[in-house]
C-alpha positions as CSV (number, residue, x, y, z in Angstrom):
1,X,-0.8,0.4,-37.1
2,X,-1.7,-0.7,-33.5
3,X,-4.4,2.0,-33.4
4,X,-6.2,0.4,-36.3
5,X,-8.4,0.3,-38.3
6,X,-8.8,-3.4,-38.0
7,X,-10.4,-5.6,-40.6
8,X,-11.9,-9.1,-40.3
9,X,-9.7,-11.6,-42.0
10,X,-11.3,-14.9,-41.0
11,X,-11.3,-17.6,-38.3
12,X,-8.0,-18.4,-36.6
13,X,-9.6,-21.4,-34.8
14,X,-13.2,-22.1,-34.0
15,X,-15.1,-24.1,-31.3
16,X,-16.6,-27.4,-32.4
17,X,-18.2,-30.0,-30.2
18,X,-18.1,-33.3,-32.1
19,X,-16.3,-36.6,-32.1
20,X,-13.4,-35.1,-34.1
21,X,-12.8,-31.8,-32.4
22,X,-13.9,-30.7,-28.9
23,X,-12.3,-27.3,-28.3
24,X,-13.4,-24.1,-26.6
25,X,-11.8,-21.4,-28.7
26,X,-11.6,-18.5,-26.3
27,X,-9.0,-16.6,-24.2
28,X,-6.2,-16.3,-26.8
29,X,-2.7,-15.1,-26.0
30,X,0.1,-14.7,-28.5
31,X,3.8,-14.8,-28.2
32,X,6.7,-14.2,-30.7
33,X,9.4,-16.5,-29.5
34,X,13.2,-16.2,-29.6
35,X,13.3,-17.6,-33.1
36,X,10.6,-15.3,-34.5
37,X,7.8,-17.9,-34.6
38,X,4.3,-16.8,-33.6
39,X,2.3,-19.0,-31.3
40,X,-1.2,-18.6,-30.0
41,X,-2.3,-20.3,-26.8
42,X,-6.1,-20.6,-26.1
43,X,-8.7,-22.9,-24.7
44,X,-11.1,-23.5,-21.8
45,X,-13.0,-26.1,-19.9
46,X,-13.5,-29.6,-21.3
47,X,-10.4,-30.0,-23.6
48,X,-7.7,-27.9,-22.0
49,X,-5.2,-25.4,-23.3
50,X,-3.9,-25.5,-26.8
51,X,-0.9,-24.1,-28.7
52,X,-1.4,-23.1,-32.4
53,X,1.2,-21.7,-34.8
54,X,0.2,-18.4,-36.4
55,X,1.3,-17.0,-39.8
56,X,2.4,-13.5,-39.0
57,X,1.6,-12.3,-42.5
58,X,-2.1,-13.2,-42.1
59,X,-2.7,-13.6,-38.4
60,X,-4.4,-16.9,-39.2
61,X,-3.3,-20.5,-38.5
62,X,-0.3,-21.7,-40.5
63,X,-2.2,-24.8,-41.4
64,X,-5.8,-24.7,-42.4
65,X,-8.4,-26.3,-40.1
66,X,-5.7,-26.8,-37.5
67,X,-6.8,-26.7,-33.8
68,X,-3.2,-27.1,-32.6
69,X,-1.8,-29.3,-29.9
70,X,-2.9,-29.5,-26.3
71,X,-0.4,-28.5,-23.7
72,X,-2.3,-28.4,-20.4
73,X,-5.4,-30.0,-18.8
74,X,-6.9,-30.8,-15.3
75,X,-7.0,-33.8,-13.2
76,X,-10.1,-35.9,-12.5
77,X,-11.7,-37.2,-9.3
78,X,-13.9,-40.3,-9.6
79,X,-14.3,-39.6,-13.3
80,X,-15.3,-36.0,-12.8
81,X,-13.0,-33.1,-13.9
82,X,-11.5,-31.2,-10.9
83,X,-12.7,-27.9,-12.4
84,X,-12.2,-25.4,-15.2
85,X,-8.9,-24.6,-16.9
86,X,-8.8,-21.5,-19.1
87,X,-7.3,-18.0,-19.5
88,X,-3.8,-18.9,-20.6
89,X,-1.0,-16.4,-20.7
90,X,2.6,-17.0,-21.9
91,X,5.7,-14.9,-21.3
92,X,9.5,-15.2,-21.7
93,X,11.9,-14.4,-18.9
94,X,15.4,-13.9,-20.2
95,X,17.0,-14.1,-16.7
96,X,16.1,-17.8,-16.5
97,X,15.8,-18.4,-20.3
98,X,12.4,-19.9,-19.7
99,X,8.9,-19.6,-21.2
100,X,6.2,-19.4,-18.5
101,X,2.6,-20.6,-19.1
102,X,0.1,-19.1,-16.6
103,X,-3.4,-20.6,-16.5
104,X,-6.6,-20.2,-14.6
105,X,-8.2,-23.0,-12.5
106,X,-11.7,-23.4,-11.2
107,X,-14.9,-21.3,-11.4
108,X,-14.4,-17.7,-12.3
109,X,-16.8,-16.3,-9.7
110,X,-15.6,-18.2,-6.7
111,X,-12.4,-20.2,-6.2
112,X,-10.6,-19.0,-9.4
113,X,-6.8,-19.3,-9.0
114,X,-3.6,-19.0,-11.0
115,X,-1.2,-21.9,-11.8
116,X,2.0,-21.8,-13.7
117,X,4.4,-24.1,-15.5
118,X,7.6,-23.5,-17.5
119,X,9.6,-24.7,-20.5
120,X,12.8,-24.0,-22.3
121,X,10.8,-24.0,-25.5
122,X,7.9,-21.8,-26.5
123,X,6.1,-24.9,-27.7
124,X,6.5,-26.9,-24.4
125,X,6.1,-29.3,-22.9
126,X,5.5,-27.2,-19.8
127,X,6.4,-28.6,-16.4
128,X,5.2,-27.6,-13.0
129,X,7.5,-27.1,-10.0
130,X,7.4,-30.8,-9.2
131,X,8.4,-31.9,-12.7
132,X,4.9,-32.9,-13.9
133,X,4.0,-32.3,-17.5
134,X,1.0,-29.9,-17.5
135,X,-0.6,-32.0,-20.2
136,X,-1.0,-34.9,-17.8
137,X,-4.2,-35.5,-15.8
138,X,-2.6,-33.8,-12.8
139,X,-3.4,-30.6,-11.0
140,X,-0.2,-28.5,-11.3
141,X,1.7,-26.3,-8.9
142,X,2.7,-23.7,-8.0
143,X,-0.6,-22.0,-7.4
144,X,0.6,-18.3,-7.1
145,X,-2.7,-16.5,-6.5
146,X,-6.1,-17.5,-5.0
147,X,-9.0,-16.0,-3.0
148,X,-7.9,-14.4,0.2
149,X,-9.0,-12.3,3.1
150,X,-7.0,-9.9,5.3
151,X,-8.6,-8.5,8.4
152,X,-10.8,-5.4,7.9
153,X,-12.0,-6.3,4.5
154,X,-14.5,-8.7,2.9
155,X,-11.8,-10.4,0.8
156,X,-11.2,-10.9,-2.9
157,X,-12.4,-14.0,-4.8
158,X,-12.3,-14.9,-8.5
159,X,-8.7,-13.6,-8.6
160,X,-7.5,-15.1,-11.9
161,X,-7.5,-14.8,-15.7
162,X,-4.0,-13.4,-15.7
163,X,-2.3,-11.0,-18.0
164,X,1.4,-10.9,-17.3
165,X,3.8,-8.3,-18.6
166,X,7.2,-6.7,-18.1
167,X,7.5,-2.9,-17.7
168,X,10.5,-0.8,-16.5
169,X,12.5,-3.9,-15.8
170,X,9.7,-5.3,-13.5
171,X,7.2,-8.0,-14.0
172,X,3.5,-7.5,-13.2
173,X,0.3,-9.6,-13.3
174,X,-3.1,-8.1,-14.0
175,X,-6.2,-10.1,-13.1
176,X,-9.8,-9.8,-12.2
177,X,-10.9,-9.6,-8.5
178,X,-14.4,-9.9,-7.2
179,X,-15.2,-8.4,-3.8
180,X,-16.4,-11.0,-1.3
181,X,-19.3,-8.8,-0.3
182,X,-20.7,-9.0,-3.9
183,X,-19.0,-11.3,-6.3
184,X,-21.0,-10.0,-9.3
185,X,-18.7,-7.0,-9.4
186,X,-15.3,-7.2,-11.0
187,X,-12.3,-5.0,-10.3
188,X,-9.0,-4.9,-12.2
189,X,-6.0,-5.8,-10.0
190,X,-2.4,-5.2,-10.8
191,X,0.3,-6.7,-8.7
192,X,4.1,-6.8,-8.9
193,X,5.7,-10.2,-9.5
194,X,9.1,-11.4,-8.2
195,X,11.1,-14.5,-8.9
196,X,12.5,-17.1,-6.6
197,X,16.3,-17.9,-6.9
198,X,15.4,-21.0,-8.9
199,X,13.0,-19.2,-11.3
200,X,9.4,-19.4,-10.1
201,X,7.1,-16.4,-10.0
202,X,5.8,-14.9,-6.8
203,X,2.8,-12.5,-6.6
204,X,2.7,-9.6,-4.2
205,X,0.2,-9.9,-1.4
206,X,-1.1,-6.3,-2.2
207,X,-2.0,-4.5,-5.3
208,X,0.6,-2.3,-6.9
209,X,0.6,1.4,-5.9
210,X,3.9,2.7,-7.5
211,X,5.8,2.4,-4.2
212,X,9.4,3.5,-4.2
213,X,11.6,0.4,-3.9
214,X,14.2,1.0,-1.2
215,X,16.1,-1.6,0.9
216,X,14.2,-3.0,3.9
217,X,16.3,-3.3,7.0
218,X,16.0,-6.2,9.4
219,X,14.8,-3.9,12.2
220,X,11.8,-2.9,10.1
221,X,10.5,-6.5,10.2
222,X,10.1,-6.6,14.0
223,X,6.5,-6.2,15.0
224,X,3.0,-7.4,14.3
225,X,2.0,-9.0,11.0
226,X,-0.9,-10.7,9.3
227,X,0.1,-13.7,7.3
228,X,-1.7,-16.2,5.1
229,X,-0.5,-19.7,4.6
230,X,-2.6,-20.8,1.6
231,X,-4.3,-24.2,1.4
232,X,-6.4,-25.6,-1.5
233,X,-9.4,-27.9,-1.5
234,X,-10.3,-29.9,-4.7
235,X,-14.0,-29.5,-5.6
236,X,-14.7,-31.4,-8.8
237,X,-17.1,-29.7,-11.2
238,X,-18.0,-26.2,-12.3
239,X,-20.4,-23.4,-11.2
240,X,-22.9,-25.7,-9.5
241,X,-20.3,-27.4,-7.4
242,X,-17.8,-24.7,-6.7
243,X,-20.1,-22.3,-4.9
244,X,-17.6,-21.4,-2.1
245,X,-14.7,-19.1,-2.7
246,X,-12.7,-21.0,-0.1
247,X,-11.1,-17.8,1.2
248,X,-7.7,-18.1,2.7
249,X,-7.8,-16.0,5.9
250,X,-5.0,-14.2,7.6
251,X,-3.8,-14.8,11.2
252,X,-1.7,-12.6,13.5
253,X,1.9,-13.3,14.2
254,X,4.6,-11.2,15.9
255,X,8.2,-11.2,14.7
256,X,10.2,-10.6,17.9
257,X,13.4,-8.7,18.1
258,X,16.0,-11.4,18.5
259,X,14.5,-13.8,15.9
260,X,11.7,-15.6,17.8
261,X,8.0,-15.5,16.9
262,X,5.2,-14.7,19.3
263,X,7.7,-15.0,22.2
264,X,8.1,-18.8,21.4
265,X,11.7,-19.9,21.3
266,X,10.6,-22.9,19.1
267,X,9.5,-20.6,16.3
268,X,12.0,-18.4,14.6
269,X,12.7,-16.0,11.7
270,X,15.8,-14.8,9.9
271,X,16.5,-12.3,7.2
272,X,19.1,-11.9,4.5
273,X,17.8,-9.1,2.3
274,X,15.5,-9.4,0.4
275,X,14.8,-12.9,1.6
276,X,13.0,-13.8,4.8
277,X,12.7,-17.3,6.4
278,X,10.1,-18.2,8.9
279,X,9.7,-21.4,11.0
280,X,6.4,-21.3,12.9
281,X,4.0,-23.8,14.3
282,X,5.6,-26.7,12.5
283,X,5.9,-25.0,9.1
284,X,9.1,-23.7,7.6
285,X,9.1,-21.4,4.6
286,X,12.2,-20.0,3.0
287,X,12.8,-17.4,0.3
288,X,9.9,-15.1,1.3
289,X,10.5,-12.0,-0.9
290,X,10.3,-8.8,1.2
291,X,9.1,-5.6,-0.4
292,X,7.5,-2.3,0.3
293,X,3.9,-1.8,-0.5
294,X,0.5,-0.3,0.3
295,X,-1.8,-1.8,2.9
296,X,-5.0,-1.5,1.0
297,X,-7.2,-3.0,3.7
298,X,-6.1,-0.5,6.4
299,X,-5.5,2.5,3.9
300,X,-1.8,2.7,5.0
301,X,0.3,4.3,2.2
302,X,3.4,2.2,2.9
303,X,4.3,-0.9,4.9
304,X,6.4,-4.0,4.5
305,X,5.1,-7.1,2.7
306,X,6.4,-10.5,1.9
307,X,5.4,-13.2,-0.6
308,X,6.7,-16.7,-1.2
309,X,5.8,-20.4,-1.9
310,X,5.5,-23.2,0.6
311,X,6.8,-26.7,0.1
312,X,3.5,-27.8,-1.4
313,X,3.6,-25.0,-4.0
314,X,1.1,-22.6,-2.5
315,X,1.4,-19.0,-1.6
316,X,2.6,-17.6,1.7
317,X,1.8,-13.9,2.1
318,X,2.5,-11.4,4.8
319,X,1.7,-7.8,5.6
320,X,3.2,-5.8,8.5
321,X,0.7,-3.8,10.6
322,X,1.6,-0.1,11.1
């Protein structure tokens, strides 16, 4: 019965810090794969993310004293780890017949961000969008969510530790968010996710507010926007080193009628619903997913948004100003 009562049955896996086992047994997530096998993904910090097979009749590990096999870790700079890795989540998307492993990078109070890899198998290996095995000493992409700041708000940092789920035929991501004005508070964010034509997840630039999804016409895109072209700075270490949230801050652009940007003929945009392409200031981004959503910063019930990924595997977000 999912309502309980629940009874302690023993340790599934435990943290040990010795020459034989160095694991951090936190942040579990469990999936039942297409073949009916049960897998738990867990782990944090110094030894990465692990997969462990679970016996569905007991809820414990199939093999006694088994910590599983590592599937993801971080890169190093001058012998120092580039930051934390934790908070794994795994889902299956039948449209692409892929398992997606979402993980959290960096310090939870500041520059916390979400990365993702995928595999045709629930057991991996999981590869990032550039074909790198996530178990290599490489920082993986895409990064689909990171600290940000639109105008009129102090911004949100610590935006990771994802929970991803499908509901009513849509995908959503839940995660913590810490207000930039006081990062000791945490707020639960829920955002809709979309998928690129080649099967990578995109996260909405705004929190979900049960907006009615109706087609967005090209004429509705004309006007003033805030957009954020995300960057990322490697800061090796943990809390003592990663003291800055590294907010990604919006800038203003105007999508002109006729397809130019800011009145500059060298910058352009085009639209084939629901996909927007922008070429601006030397940067071209295709497959920006257009949607309707709430403008939380300006308390506008409905506006037009977009989300996508740049060539370097980092988010590109936009919000039309009404």
